[in-house]
C-alpha positions, 0 to 999 in steps of 0.5 A: 487799877493797873493796865497794860497792853502789847501786840506782836507781829512775830510769825513764830508763835512761841517767840511772840508769846514769850516776848509779850508775857515777859514784857507784861510781867516786867511792866505790871510786876504782879499777877494780873486779875484779868488777862485778855488775848487775841490771836490771828488764824496764823497762830491757830496751830500753836493755840494750846502752847500760847494759852498754856504759856500765858497761864503759867507765866502770868498766873492770871486770875482769869485768862480770856481770849479768842481768834480774830479775823484781824488783831488790834493792840496798842497802836495797831490794827493788824488786818492781815498777817500773824499777830497776838495782842495781850491786855492785862488788868489788876482790878482791886475790889473787883470780883470776876466770875468766868463762865463757858456757856453752850446752847441746845435747841429743843421743842421749848426753844434754846436751852442754855447750859453752864451758867454759874451758880454764884451771883453778885450781891443785889446792890452791885451792878454787874457788867459782862464781857463775852467772846462767842463762837459764831456758828454755835451761839444764838446771840439773840437767845444769849442776850435775852437770857442775860437781859432777863437775869440782869436787866440793864447790865451792859454786855460787850464783846464779839464773835470770834473770827479767822475761820469759815467753818464750825469748830475752827474758831477758837475760844480760850478760858483759863487752861481750856481751848473751846470750840463752841458756845461762848466764854466770858466774865461777869464783873462787879465791884469797885470799877466804873465801866463806860461804853461807846458803841459806834454803828457808823451811820448818819441819819437822813430825812425825817423821823417816822412813827411806825403805824402798821407792821408785822414781824420785820415788815413795815407796812405804814409810816405815819399812816401812809405806805412805807415806800411812799415815805421813803421815796419822798425822803429820798427825793429830798436828799443831797446828791451824795446822800442819794449815792450812799442810799443807793449803795445801801439804805438802813433803818434806825429803830428807836430803842426807848420811846420814852425819850423826849427827843432822839439823838445819836446813839438812840437808834439800833441800826438794821439793814433795809433788805427788801421792798414790795413795790405792789404793797408799798411795804419794807422788809428790815433785818429785825423785828419791828413793832407798831408805835416805834420811831424810825429814821432812815440811815446811810453809811460810809467811811466818813459817816463812820469816822464822824460817828465814832469821834463824836461818841468818844468826845461825848463820853470823854466830856461826860467822864470829866476828871474820871478819865478812862484808864484802858479799853477793849475794842471789838470792831467789825471785820467790815471796817478797817483800811478798805472802809476808811481808806487809812489803817488803824482807824478805830484804835487811832480814834480812841488814842486821839480822843482818850489818850495813850491808854492800853487797848486790845481787841480784834476784828469780829464777825459780829459785835455786841454792845448796848444801845440805850439800856438793851444789848444787841448784836451789831454789824459794821460797828465799833463796840468799846468798853472803857475801864474807869476809876471809881465804883459802878453807879 
């Protein structure tokens, strides 16, 4: 395998893409199997020319990209101003199946169109990289569809950004510019994929078993009114934790009740969006079932910094000698300098823990990544896919 990445903050679109493409070809020497690129909204008017130049110059097997709120590449996170990030991969022994999916809702629910007929061999373990237009992609329906067809297959990516209205966020697939649905690749073969999904939260207090719930409403925790359990937990917090809880309290929901113990990365984080003082019930930003384990969570820059570094260090130790060769990073547009107090945080953490590897990505309006063996749409998350030597397990 061979990877390369680069980023340009040159405001002239054609000058920027020509230099990036030239640098890429000089570095890799042959057409890449996969080329991924991200552009800021400043380059939207030249999107067609940018995609066309990359396709013609690099002659990539698959060209994939989108617009982003901010652009990430090499050593930088460009949160404002013009930027183009380019990432290439030569992947011998890996099959890439590109697709463009659209969605239509009818009386039977959400119908998906465009799924390719080709399938990977039964013994292979595919993974997915998806870039989606947020106004026209029902993320829950998409992830449920993939879960049904390929149980436990990791899916990573993000919602395109840089625009506030339908039709203004752009997706790229080979020579097409797409304004609705999602684009992506299914990959399988002689590659090892690892994931790091940092939701940026820190657990506080005890864990509770949900003993009464209805849709997204938690009525009871451990056989008592949910609000009573929350108040007792809050009363035992430190002053700093109380301050964070007042700014925004979250609920971590265990994704696998079969685990013998729960640790970092075993909970899907959802917002606590309402409290009913009369009934003592809590409203969450997702469906909750009786029998699930939950734990309250707080989030701030320090918690998010600690979470990402610990998860990266854990993954590095698990890899051992099979080091990560490259990465794609999908970071929430709520992260960045205003959240962490310093620039280039997420890409800096990757380089600090995993070395000087080629990285590209963007600040998304929602990040896709697995927790446990299920894929979710997240917020305030850094979702990272690591490309490692060796076939899929």
